[in-house]
Each structure stands twice: as C-alpha cells, then as structure tokens.
C-alpha positions in Angstrom: 100.7 205.2 82.7 102.9 207.3 84.8 106.2 207.6 83.6 109.1 208.7 85.1 113.2 208.8 84.3 115.2 206.4 86.3 118.6 207.2 84.7 120.1 208.4 81.8 118.3 206.2 79.1 116.1 204.6 81.4 112.5 204.6 82.1 109.7 203.0 84.3 106.0 203.4 83.7 103.4 202.4 85.9 99.8 201.7 85.6 97.0 202.2 88.5 96.7 198.3 88.6 100.1 197.9 89.3 101.4 196.7 85.9 104.8 198.2 85.1 107.1 198.5 82.2 111.4 199.5 82.7 113.4 200.3 79.5 117.0 200.5 78.7 117.8 202.3 75.7 121.5 200.8 74.8 122.8 203.2 72.0 124.7 201.3 69.5 123.0 197.8 70.4 121.4 195.7 67.5 119.6 193.7 69.7 117.1 193.6 72.4 116.4 191.3 75.3 112.6 191.8 76.8 111.0 189.7 79.5 107.9 189.4 81.9 109.0 188.9 85.4 105.9 187.6 87.5 105.5 188.0 90.9 105.2 184.4 91.9 107.6 181.6 92.7 107.8 178.0 94.4 107.4 179.9 97.9 103.7 180.8 96.9 102.8 177.0 95.6 99.9 175.7 97.7 101.0 173.2 100.6 99.7 170.2 99.0 101.1 171.3 95.4 104.9 171.7 95.8 106.5 172.6 92.0 103.1 174.0 90.7 104.5 177.5 89.8 107.2 175.4 88.0 105.0 173.1 86.6 102.6 176.0 85.0 106.1 177.8 83.9 106.6 174.7 81.6 102.7 174.3 80.3 103.0 178.2 79.1 105.1 176.7 76.3 102.8 173.8 75.4 100.2 176.3 73.8 97.9 179.2 74.0 94.7 179.7 73.3 95.3 181.1 69.7 98.9 179.2 69.2 100.3 175.6 69.4 103.8 174.9 70.7 104.9 174.1 67.2 103.8 178.0 65.9 105.4 179.7 69.1 108.7 177.9 68.1 107.9 178.8 64.4 107.6 182.6 65.5 110.3 183.2 67.5 112.7 181.6 64.9 111.3 183.5 62.3 113.0 186.6 63.5 116.2 184.5 64.8 115.2 184.8 68.4 115.5 182.6 71.8 112.6 182.3 74.0 112.8 180.8 77.3 111.8 180.8 81.2 112.6 180.4 84.9 111.1 179.7 88.1 112.8 180.9 91.3 111.6 180.8 94.7 109.8 184.2 94.1 109.8 184.7 90.4 108.8 183.4 87.0 110.5 185.1 84.1 109.7 184.5 80.7 112.1 186.2 78.1 113.2 186.6 74.6 116.5 187.7 73.3 116.4 188.5 69.6 117.6 191.3 67.1 115.9 194.4 67.2 113.3 194.4 64.5 111.6 191.2 66.0 110.4 192.9 69.1 106.9 193.2 68.4 107.0 189.4 67.8 108.4 188.6 71.0 106.3 191.0 72.7 103.1 189.7 71.3 104.6 186.0 72.0 105.4 186.7 75.6 102.2 188.4 76.4 100.0 185.3 75.0 101.9 182.8 76.8 101.5 184.4 80.6 98.0 185.6 79.7 96.5 183.0 77.8 97.9 179.6 78.1 95.6 176.7 76.9 96.4 174.1 79.9 94.7 171.6 77.6 94.7 168.2 79.2 96.4 166.0 76.8 99.4 168.6 76.9 99.5 168.5 80.8 100.0 164.6 80.7 102.6 164.9 78.4 104.5 167.9 80.2 103.7 166.1 83.7 106.3 163.0 82.5 108.5 165.7 81.4 108.9 167.1 84.7 108.7 163.9 86.6 111.6 163.2 84.6 113.4 166.5 85.6 112.8 166.0 89.2 114.0 162.2 89.1 117.4 163.9 87.4 118.0 166.3 90.2 117.3 164.0 92.9 120.0 161.9 91.2 122.5 164.5 91.5 124.4 164.1 94.9 125.3 167.7 94.9 121.8 169.0 94.0 120.0 166.7 96.8 122.5 168.1 99.2 121.4 171.6 98.6 117.8 170.5 98.6 118.4 169.3 102.2 120.1 172.1 103.0 117.5 174.3 102.2 114.7 172.3 103.9 116.4 172.5 107.3 117.2 176.2 106.7 113.7 177.4 107.9 111.8 176.9 111.1 108.1 174.9 110.6 108.6 173.7 107.3 108.3 177.2 105.4 107.7 177.0 101.6 111.3 178.3 100.9 112.6 175.2 102.3 110.6 173.1 99.0 112.9 172.4 96.0 111.5 174.6 93.1 110.8 171.5 91.0 108.4 170.1 93.8 107.6 166.6 94.5 106.9 163.5 92.2 103.5 162.8 94.4 102.3 166.3 94.0 103.1 166.7 90.6 101.5 163.1 89.7 98.3 164.3 91.5 98.1 168.1 90.1 94.7 168.2 88.2 93.9 171.4 85.6 91.5 173.1 88.0 94.5 173.3 90.4 97.0 174.8 87.5 94.3 177.2 86.2 93.0 178.6 89.3 96.8 178.9 90.3 97.7 180.9 87.4 94.3 183.1 87.4 95.4 184.4 90.9 98.7 185.0 90.1 99.5 185.6 86.4 97.8 189.1 86.3 99.2 192.2 84.7 99.0 193.9 88.0 101.7 191.4 89.3 104.0 191.8 86.3 107.0 193.8 85.2 107.9 193.7 81.6 111.4 194.9 80.8 113.2 195.7 78.0 116.7 196.7 77.3 118.8 197.3 74.0 117.6 198.7 70.8 114.3 199.6 71.5 112.4 203.1 72.3 110.8 203.4 75.4 107.6 205.6 74.3 106.8 203.2 71.6 107.1 200.3 74.2 105.2 201.7 76.6 102.1 202.0 74.1 102.1 198.5 72.9 102.8 197.0 76.4 99.7 199.1 77.7 97.5 197.5 75.0 99.0 193.8 75.3 98.7 193.5 79.1 95.4 194.8 79.7 94.3 196.3 82.9 93.6 193.7 86.0 89.8 194.3 87.0 89.1 195.6 90.5 87.9 192.4 91.7 90.7 190.4 91.1 93.4 192.9 92.7 93.9 190.8 96.1 97.5 190.0 96.8 98.2 186.5 98.4 100.3 186.7 101.4 103.8 185.3 102.1 104.6 183.5 105.6 107.8 185.2 106.9 110.3 183.0 107.3 112.3 182.1 110.4 116.2 181.1 110.2 116.9 177.8 112.0 120.0 176.8 113.7 121.4 173.5 113.8 123.4 170.5 112.1 122.1 167.6 110.0 123.7 164.8 108.6 122.4 162.7 105.7 123.7 159.3 104.5 124.0 158.8 100.8 126.3 156.0 98.9 128.2 158.7 96.8 132.2 159.2 97.0 131.9 162.4 98.1 130.6 164.5 101.0 128.9 167.6 100.4 128.8 170.3 102.8 126.5 173.3 103.0 127.1 175.8 105.8 124.4 178.7 106.1 124.3 182.0 108.0 121.9 184.5 108.5 122.1 187.4 105.4 120.4 190.5 104.4 116.9 190.8 102.7 117.4 191.9 98.9 116.6 195.5 99.7 118.7 196.1 102.6 121.6 198.7 102.4 124.4 196.3 103.4 123.9 194.3 100.2 127.2 195.7 98.6 129.3 195.5 101.6 128.4 191.8 101.9 129.1 191.1 98.0 132.5 192.4 98.8 133.1 190.2 101.9 131.8 187.3 100.2 134.3 187.7 97.4 136.8 187.4 99.7 135.8 184.7 101.5 134.8 182.1 98.9 134.2 183.7 95.4 137.1 182.5 92.8 140.2 181.3 93.0 141.7 184.3 94.9 139.5 183.6 97.7 140.4 182.5 101.2 138.4 179.6 101.1 139.9 178.5 97.9 143.5 178.7 99.0 142.9 177.4 102.4 141.1 174.2 101.4 142.1 173.3 97.8 145.1 175.4 97.1 147.1 175.0 100.6 146.0 171.7 101.6 144.2 170.1 98.4 141.3 168.5 100.3 138.6 169.9 98.0 137.9 170.3 93.9 134.5 172.7 94.5 134.6 175.2 97.2 133.2 178.3 97.4 130.3 180.9 98.9 127.4 182.9 97.7 124.7 185.3 98.5 121.0 184.0 98.2 118.4 187.0 99.2 114.9 187.1 99.3 112.4 190.0 99.8 112.0 189.3 103.5 115.3 187.3 104.3 118.5 186.0 103.3 121.5 183.7 104.0 125.1 183.6 103.2 126.3 180.2 102.0 129.4 178.3 102.0 130.0 174.8 100.1 132.6 172.2 99.8 132.6 169.1 97.9 135.1 166.5 99.8 136.5 163.2 100.3 134.0 161.4 103.5 137.5 161.3 105.8 138.1 165.0 105.5 134.5 166.3 106.5 135.5 167.6 110.1 138.6 168.9 108.7 136.9 171.0 106.1 134.0 172.3 108.5 136.8 173.3 110.8 138.6 175.4 108.3 135.7 176.8 107.2 134.3 177.9 110.6 137.8 179.5 111.1 137.8 181.4 108.1 134.4 182.9 108.7 135.2 183.8 112.4 138.4 185.4 111.5 137.2 187.6 108.3 135.8 190.7 110.2 139.3 191.3 112.3 141.6 190.0 109.2 140.2 191.9 106.3 143.3 193.6 105.0 143.2 196.4 102.4 144.8 194.5 99.6 142.1 192.0 100.1 139.5 194.5 99.7 141.0 196.7 96.7 141.1 193.1 94.8 137.5 192.1 95.4 136.3 195.6 94.5 138.2 195.2 91.3 136.8 191.6 90.8 133.5 192.8 91.2 133.7 195.9 89.5 135.2 194.0 86.3 132.6 191.7 86.5 129.5 194.3 87.0 130.9 196.3 83.6 131.3 192.9 81.4 127.6 192.3 82.6 126.7 195.3 80.9 128.0 194.2 77.5 124.7 191.6 77.6 121.6 193.3 77.3 119.8 190.1 79.0 122.2 191.1 82.0 120.6 194.6 81.9 117.4 193.5 82.0 117.9 190.9 84.8 119.7 193.8 86.9 116.3 196.0 86.2 113.7 193.4 86.6 115.2 192.1 90.0 115.6 195.2 91.5 112.0 196.3 90.8 110.6 193.1 92.2 112.9 193.0 95.0 112.0 196.5 96.0 115.2 198.2 95.6 116.2 201.3 94.1 117.1 201.8 90.3 120.8 202.6 90.0 122.4 203.6 86.8 125.9 201.7 86.1 127.5 204.6 87.3 126.1 204.7 90.4 126.5 201.1 91.4 130.2 201.7 90.4 130.3 204.9 92.5 129.1 203.3 95.6 131.2 200.3 95.1 134.6 202.3 95.3 133.5 204.2 98.0 133.2 200.9 100.2 135.9 200.8 102.8 137.1 198.2 105.7 134.3 200.3 108.0 131.5 199.0 105.5 
C-alpha cells in the first residue's frame, strides 16, 4: 500500500485496486470510530429495483457466511460498542463506535458484514417485511412524502437521484436473491471501499490489518459501474394531500461536492435559513408567526447539488410564505451585511469545533471528503479558510 501523510496525525494508504484506508490519530481519546464507506447508493439501483442498495444494507446485519445476526450483536456488545449503517444517494456507510481496545473485533465484524453477507432466503423474506413497513411509515409522514415529491421533480427525465432511498414497495416485493447477490458482487468490492478510523488508533497497525481483512479485487472484477449525469429542471408542482399543513420545498442549483464555492455557500446558507438568527426564521416565524419549522440547507453530490428552502405552514399562508422566501433569496446577494457574515462564520466555526470532539464526526469528515473527491484538509486549514472568507466570496 502507498502511504501518505494528509496532515498532522492523519494518514492515508491506497492499494493498486483502489482500496483506501484513512486514519486520524486523536491524542487523549479512549475510543475509536471505524467505518467502511462503500461507493454505492440509491442512484446506483437498477431501474426496475429502486431500494436495492438500502435493502442490501439491512440484509448485511441478518447474517454472514460465518456469523448469524445474534453472533454479530453479541460480539459488538461484548466490547461495549455500537454497530450501525446508513444508505445515501451515492454511498452506503457501515460503522462502529467503541472503546479503543475493541477495534480488532470491530474491524473483523465490519469486513465480514460488507464482504460476506449470507443472503439466506428466509432472512430475505423476514427483512423484506421490515423494509416494507419502513416504507409505509415514510410514506405516511407528510413532510417526508413532500420531500420525496420535490426530489422526484427536481431532475430531468426521471433521473435515479429522484428516487427515494428506501425505494418502492412494489419493487422490494419483487426482488429475488439472485438480484441482491449480483448487485452486491458488482459494487461491494474493496476497490470501491474506503476504511476510515479516528480516535485511539495506530495508523501503521491499522493499515496492516486492513490490507489483510480486505483482500485485493481480482483484475476481472474492476469494472466501474457508470452513473448518468443529472440535469436540474425548473417548474412548480402542487400535490394535494389531506393534512393540516402545506409543506413547501423550493430548490435552486448548487455546487458539486468538490467545487471551490462549497464554503462560501455554507456561510450564505447560514445567513439565509440555518438557525434562529437566520433571515427566513425571522421573516417567516419571528416577525409574522407563519410557520414553526422553516429553514434552508445545501445538498451536494459528486456531479451536482442544490440549495433547498423549506417551510411547513397553514394552507392559507402558502402563497404569502412562498413570496417571502423568494424575496429573501433575491435580495440576499446585494443585502449582505458584514455583521451577518461575521455571525454566520462564528456559528459555523463553533459547530465545526464542537464536531471535532466526536471521533464519529471526524471519521465522517474524512470519509465523505475522500469519496466526493475533495481535498482532505486539517481542522486548522478548514478554520483558516472560513476565517478568510469575505463579502466578495
């Protein structure tokens, strides 16, 4: 493995098949957060099988070729740890947080989960019912349902990014074991994985163990699945549903994950709709009492992104709130005040520093940067760039 130093106490190793290991040693820590990032998400689901990536994530915990689900739970409990996973649009993330002395157990468990799931037919059927209930609960939530409709209309041509991560009940019902196993073989290869560990960990030792637990891909397997570039569309949609609130989502084009204007937009977003001091919060909730939940956020993918505003309002206030949001968006570039910028930067700085107290947050920062093709910056470098931003940026 080729090893490089990213910054003080942070190291990266890369193997010829593409497998990467990232480590940040945190002095004084007594715990470790370790996770495997797999370069596959819901946008990689086959057209007839939306929800497949999320279903595979569930099934990984139902048993491997050498452990059943009870053994998995027993082993992580025995070292006082917590084991979980999450599926996104572009990635699936398996992770463990635990006292440092249990890291060998966590690494062995994680490698087994991602590389050797058993996909036993009876477990597939049991978990199918669990996922179907999860989908029903998601669809019964008006806010979640509204966001799914927003996402479905955001991209031209029914792009895979428009599909809910959980998928569709009909597709989950029809999934066969061979579909599941084939998708896993295609995407769950070490060359498409990044192992990240932060906390009380020795980088040299971890590189050695990781190289053994995640054997190299065969050359014949190294075919990268393609992704269709997304195109944002414009328009307005209204969907009727018998609820007490109208859920408003308004999206604008945003930067890709690795774009240089990532940080300036975070500051602009903090001013617009992040927190109780933001413009949207004051204009819509504090000054007019038109909403309880209101805010904004930035979503980035490897090849696109969008800036989102949201409000949950009484139906009769819908048009008024949409008008207020649009006015705040239009006036933002020319009306930025130095005091607002300073406060937004201070808030982002504080949030970032508090996040450094968590090994899990540190690990997520390293892993997401690597998968998204971003530069791995030290905490001091991030804070320095944030401090240097001004109104022109």
